[in-house]
C-alpha positions, 0 to 999 in steps of 0.5 A: 175485699178480699177472698178469706180462705174456708178453714182448714176444720170445718171447711166454713167459709165465714173466716176471719183476719185477727192480726197474723193469724185466721179465724173461723167462728164457727169451730173456733180453729185458728191459723196463720196467714204465713201456713194459708200462704203454704196452704196444701195445693203446693203437696203431691201425695200419691195412693198405694197405686200412684194414683195423686190424691187431691183434698175433696176426694174418696180413699178406701182402706188397703190394709187393717190398722190399728189406732193406737193408745186403743183397740179398735181397728179401721178394717180393710174396706173402709170408705173414708168421703171426704179427704184434708191433705197436710204435710207430714208423715201421715199425710191424709188428714180425715173422719173415719164414722164410728172413730172420729178425725184421724190422721193416715199414711197415703201408702195404705190408701187406695183412691175409690 
Protein backbone atom coordinates (compact mmCIF):
# COMPACT_ATOMS: atom_id res chain seq x y z
CA UNK A 1 0.00 0.00 0.00
CA UNK A 2 1.29 3.46 -0.86
CA UNK A 3 1.55 6.28 1.65
CA UNK A 4 -1.00 8.92 0.75
CA UNK A 5 -0.52 12.49 2.03
CA UNK A 6 -2.73 13.95 4.74
CA UNK A 7 -5.33 16.50 3.71
CA UNK A 8 -3.74 19.99 3.60
CA UNK A 9 -7.00 21.56 4.79
CA UNK A 10 -8.12 19.41 7.74
CA UNK A 11 -5.10 17.06 8.20
CA UNK A 12 -7.26 13.95 7.79
CA UNK A 13 -5.27 10.81 7.07
CA UNK A 14 -8.14 9.12 5.17
CA UNK A 15 -7.35 10.61 1.75
CA UNK A 16 -7.70 8.61 -1.44
CA UNK A 17 -6.78 8.93 -5.12
CA UNK A 18 -9.41 9.69 -7.75
CA UNK A 19 -7.81 9.85 -11.18
CA UNK A 20 -5.13 12.55 -11.03
CA UNK A 21 -6.51 14.10 -7.82
CA UNK A 22 -6.31 13.37 -4.10
CA UNK A 23 -9.64 13.62 -2.26
CA UNK A 24 -10.40 14.06 1.45
CA UNK A 25 -13.64 12.31 2.46
CA UNK A 26 -13.98 14.35 5.66
CA UNK A 27 -13.91 17.90 4.27
CA UNK A 28 -14.37 17.14 0.52
CA UNK A 29 -11.18 19.03 -0.40
CA UNK A 30 -9.55 17.97 -3.68
CA UNK A 31 -6.01 18.75 -4.82
CA UNK A 32 -3.88 17.54 -7.74
CA UNK A 33 -1.38 14.74 -7.21
CA UNK A 34 1.27 16.88 -8.92
CA UNK A 35 0.85 19.55 -6.22
CA UNK A 36 1.48 16.95 -3.52
CA UNK A 37 4.78 16.05 -5.18
CA UNK A 38 5.86 19.71 -4.90
CA UNK A 39 4.87 19.76 -1.23
CA UNK A 40 5.40 22.66 1.13
CA UNK A 41 8.50 20.95 2.52
CA UNK A 42 10.46 22.62 -0.30
CA UNK A 43 9.34 26.10 0.80
CA UNK A 44 11.59 28.03 3.18
CA UNK A 45 9.66 30.74 5.03
CA UNK A 46 11.21 33.10 7.57
CA UNK A 47 9.41 35.31 10.09
CA UNK A 48 10.08 39.03 10.61
CA UNK A 49 13.17 38.25 12.73
CA UNK A 50 14.72 35.69 10.38
CA UNK A 51 13.62 32.53 12.22
CA UNK A 52 12.68 29.66 9.90
CA UNK A 53 9.02 28.64 10.12
CA UNK A 54 7.78 25.09 9.60
CA UNK A 55 4.30 23.69 9.09
CA UNK A 56 2.60 23.19 12.46
CA UNK A 57 4.51 25.96 14.27
CA UNK A 58 2.88 28.55 16.49
CA UNK A 59 3.26 32.23 15.61
CA UNK A 60 2.40 35.63 17.07
CA UNK A 61 1.20 38.65 15.07
CA UNK A 62 3.54 41.66 15.52
CA UNK A 63 1.43 44.35 13.83
CA UNK A 64 -2.28 45.21 13.69
CA UNK A 65 -3.58 43.75 10.42
CA UNK A 66 -6.73 45.07 8.76
CA UNK A 67 -8.87 42.37 7.21
CA UNK A 68 -9.62 43.21 3.60
CA UNK A 69 -13.36 43.62 2.95
CA UNK A 70 -14.19 43.87 6.64
CA UNK A 71 -13.98 46.37 9.45
CA UNK A 72 -12.28 43.77 11.67
CA UNK A 73 -8.64 43.89 12.72
CA UNK A 74 -6.24 41.16 13.84
CA UNK A 75 -4.57 42.77 16.85
CA UNK A 76 -0.88 42.72 17.76
CA UNK A 77 -0.03 39.81 20.06
CA UNK A 78 -2.64 37.38 18.74
CA UNK A 79 -1.20 33.86 18.97
CA UNK A 80 -1.94 31.43 16.15
CA UNK A 81 -1.35 27.79 17.04
CA UNK A 82 -1.05 25.70 13.88
CA UNK A 83 0.15 27.11 10.57
CA UNK A 84 0.55 25.68 7.09
CA UNK A 85 3.11 27.01 4.62
CA UNK A 86 2.06 27.74 1.05
CA UNK A 87 3.74 29.22 -1.99
CA UNK A 88 2.90 32.77 -2.96
CA UNK A 89 2.83 36.30 -1.60
CA UNK A 90 0.82 35.34 1.49
CA UNK A 91 2.89 32.35 2.53
CA UNK A 92 1.16 31.32 5.78
CA UNK A 93 -2.24 29.62 5.89
CA UNK A 94 -3.89 29.55 9.33
CA UNK A 95 -7.10 29.73 11.32
CA UNK A 96 -7.47 32.63 13.75
CA UNK A 97 -9.92 32.34 16.65
CA UNK A 98 -12.81 34.76 16.19
CA UNK A 99 -11.82 35.57 12.60
CA UNK A 100 -11.59 32.27 10.73
CA UNK A 101 -9.33 30.98 7.98
CA UNK A 102 -6.79 33.48 6.74
CA UNK A 103 -3.57 33.84 4.80
CA UNK A 104 -0.78 36.00 6.26
CA UNK A 105 2.53 37.36 5.09
CA UNK A 106 5.46 36.06 7.10
CA UNK A 107 6.86 39.58 7.52
CA UNK A 108 4.08 40.40 10.03
CA UNK A 109 4.58 37.44 12.39
CA UNK A 110 7.20 36.01 14.73
CA UNK A 111 7.73 32.44 15.81
CA UNK A 112 6.18 31.80 19.23
